[in-house]
N, C-alpha and C positions, 0 to 999 in steps of 0.2 A: 454686832446684830447675830446673835443666835442662829442657826440655820439647822433645818429640820428634813428631815424627809419625808414626812406626812404635814396634811394640808386637812382641810374640810369640808364635807360637802352638807345638804340639805338630809335633814330627817325628820321625819313622819310630825314631831312632835319638835318647835323647836323654844327652849325657854323664856319663857315670858316675860317681857320688859316693861313690867309694867310695878308700881310700887304698893305693893302689897308683899306676905310673909311668900317667901320661896315655896315653893312644893316640893319634898322631899322623894315625890316619884313622880317629877319630871326627866325626862329625857337629858341626862347633862353632856354625852357625848356618842359623837357616830359610832362608836362598838364601846359597850360596857356588858361583860360578861356576865355582870349581876344582876343586872335588867330582869324582867318576866317575859321568859322565852314566848316568844313570838312578836315581842314587841321590839327589840334591841334593828335600828334600820339597817345595821346589816345582815341581819337576816333575811332583807329584800335587796338591798341594794350590793350587798358581797365585802368582797373585802374591798378598804377604800386603795389598795395598792395592786388594782387588777381595771381591768374594762368591761366588764359587766355592766346591764341597763338591764334592770326588769321590763325597758319599753322599750327596747330594741333599737336605743340610739348606738351610732359607732365612735366607741369612747377611744381619741389615741394616746396611744402605749398604757396609761394608766390614769385614774379619777386623778391620783395627786399630780401627776404629771401636766394633765391636761390644767388642774387652778397651777402649779407650781410655773412650769417653762413657760420661759420668755417669747415662744414661736406660737402660744397658747395665750391665757388668760395674763398670767404671765404677776400673780400675786405674790406680796412681800407674805414672807416668811410668819410675821409676829402682827399680822392681820388675821391669821387664825389660831395659832399656838399662843403658849405662856409659857413662862419659864419653868421648868418644872411639870409640865403636864405629861411627862414619858412618852415625848409622839403620840399623844393618844389626844388633841384639841376637844376644849369644849364650845358647846353649841351657842351658847351666848355671851359668852366674853373670853379675851383675849390677849395678849399686853396691848396691842395697837401698835399704826404706826402714826403715820401723819396725823390720827386725834385716835377716837378713844375708841376701845377694842371690841367690837361685838364678837366676837367669833363668828363663826358660820353664820349665824342670823347678820350679820353687814353685809352680805348676799342676798340671802331667801329670807329675809324679814324686812315692814318696814315701819319706822318710826310710828309714823302716823294713825298705826293701827295699833298703839299701847293706847292704854287705860279709858276705852271706849264702853258705855255700856252697851250690856248682851242679854239679846231677854232669858227670861226665868230662869237668869241665875245673879248674885250678886260681885262673883267674878266678871273684875273686867278683861279687855280682849289683849291680845298682845301680838308683842311682832310678827308673831307666826302665824297668823288666822290663815292667810291665804296660801302657804303651805298646806296648812291642817286639811285647809276644806279641798284644794287638791287632790290629798289623799282621800278624802270624803268621797267624794263625785267621781273618785276612780274604785271604789268599794271597800277603801282600808280607812273602818270606821274607827277603830280603834283609840287615838286621840281624843276623842267625843268623850273615850270614861272621864279624863282630867281636864279637862279645857271644852267649857260647853262653847267657844268660838268657832271651833272645830265643824259646829252641822252648822250650811247655809240659812238654813230655816231661824236661826239667834242673831247672828251676825252678818253685815257685811260687809269685805272687807274696806281698802281704801282701792281706786282703781287700778287697771295693770298699768296708767298709763306713771304712777309715783312710785319714784325712785327707792332702792332700798341706800344705807347711810354709806357702802360703801362706793357707790355705783358714779362713774364721773372724776373719779380721786384719781390721777392720770400718775402717780404719785408714787401711790401702792398696788393697784392694778391697771389691765386696759377693760373690766367690766362697766358697761353703761346701757345705755338707753332700753327702757324696760320693752319699751315696745316693736325693740331690735327690727325696725325699719329698713335694711339694708342687708342684701342676700351675700353677704360677703364672711369667707372666713374668716375665722380670727375674729373679728370686729363684735362688738354690743355685748350678744350671748350668745353669737354665733360660735362655740367650742366643740359642740360634736360634730362629725362630718358628712357632708351629704346634704343633710334634712334642714339646714338655715331655720331651726326651729329652738326657739331660747326657754325661757321659763313660764311658766303658766303663774307669775305672781300674784294673784287675787284668786287664784284657784277657781276660775268659774270652767276649765276646759278648755278654754278660747285663748288660743295663744297669740303674745304679739301684734301686729299691725292688725289680724283678725279681727281684735277686740273690737268695741264701740268703744270702750272707753281711747282707744290711742286712731281715732279718724279723726282725717284731718281736717282742718276747719273750714276750705274747703272743698269741695265734691269730690268724690272719685272718679274715674276716666267713667265715658260711656261705651256703647253698642260702635262699633267703627263700620261704614256705611250706614248704620239707619233704614232709613229712607231711601235711600241711594242704591241703585243700582251697581252691583258690583260685574266692572265688563276685564273682561281677560281675553287676551291675544299673544297666542302662541306665534312666536313670531318666523320658526320655519320648523316643516314635517319631522328635520332631523335634527333640530338641536334643539336644549334643553334648555333654554330660556323662555323664560314667564314676564310675559309685563302685564302687571294689572294697573289699574287704576280704582277710584273707593272712594265715599263721603269720609273723612279724618270724624275720629271720635270728638265729642267735646274733651275739655281735660286733660288733653292729652298731648303728650311730648312725643314719643317715637311709636314703632312700632314693630311687632313679631308676626310670624306667620308661623301655622301648626299645621299638619300634614299629615295625611295615613294612607293609607290604599285604598284603592275606589271600593274596593268590598267592603271595606269596614266605614262606611259613611253613615251607614243608620245606626252605628253605635258609636260613633265618634272614636274608632280605636285608633287614636294616633301611633303614629309611631316617633315621630320626630316634633322639634320647633330650629326654627332659626332665627335671631333677633339682630335687631341694631338697626331698623331699617326708619327713615324719617317718617313726618307727618307730612309730606306733599303735597299728597292725593294719591300718587300716583308710585306703584314700585316694579321693579326688574328683579327678577332673581334667578339662578342657577338654581335647577330645583334637585340636580345629578348630584352636583357640589356638596348639596346639602344633605344628599342620604336619601333623599324623599324618593320614592318608586315612581317608573313609567305612566302608570296608570292609579291617579293621585285625586284625594278631593284635600283642598286645605282653609282655613281661616285667617283674617287678616283680624288682629286682636292687638287694640290701644295702650297704653301706658302712660303713666307720667314720673317714670323713673324710680318711685315707693313703691305704687299700686299697679296691679294691671286692670284693665277693665272688661266688661262680659265679654264673652264669646257668642250674644245674641240666643235668641230665645227659639223654640222650638213653633209649631204652631199651635200647642197645646197651654201656649207662655210658658213653660219649662223651661232654667235656661240651661242652655247645653256645659257639658262637663269638661274641665279644663284639663289643659295636657301638662304635667306635674313632675316630668323624669330627665328632662331637660336643665341643668342646677345653671346650669351660664346662662339662661333666659327666665331662669325663675324668678317668680316676684309676689310678691301676698298678693292678695283678691278680696276686696272689702265692695259688695256691690250695695248696701246700704244708702251709701252716700252720694250714690251711681246720680250725675250732670245733667242724665237724660229725662 
């Protein structure tokens, strides 16, 4: 098998895999010096051999190594490369590994978007419709110049939960699960560092499990305590242990405690979070060991192992904000399907 030191990444306009005449002006590669200035993917996303991200994601080593490295995406070279491509892969075709080679669109496009009607256009939709709409919704509308499906008003891509063709083929890469439900590094779509955010596959600017396409069949967790009074007992005036009883939320298997200095309670200025508590209705925790201040406020938040529940609401019915800085406790939250 040929080995290449370069791989491919998404670009704003994937080569449409449709049963029609190929566009001569479609973007064939991540970098092509012959393309129109300003339209080249590398002009926004920089070289594939560096770790720059226009969205601020922290990329390990380089975009190429993130795709190729066995500790990250672990992609087989021929998923992206074609013999004789000059170490500069094509967007819509490649040598292939276990199956057909789709190039970059194997992870950044969906076959279910190929060949569908597009409003106001004789052109059929292409596999990269979701990626194009992601760029369109971010204010980069150049793709619509050639691809009518780039505009959400013209076409609705298949849902976030639909697999790109390379996903789940474990012999070729570790890419899987477009809903990206698990906040674990180097799993599914979690290749950038610290954010546990994957791709916006359908282009609607809602990522991963937060997308309604990814809502579980069962309802998402509700609010811990709810109508039950939260009771707190400090075991001793000099101790740092707090025992608390609460009403377990519906649909919950575990709980997290978010805390902050008492002076920040009006703005919910959290300073930390500790997780891994069961759903028994009582919890004892050492706030000093968790890094909480001596004078503190805290909230108990339920989860089902995949989604986080509600933090409760203020007197005006507004949902309290989440704590999102402790990545070891971080789970996505989707309150649209909450069970209470």
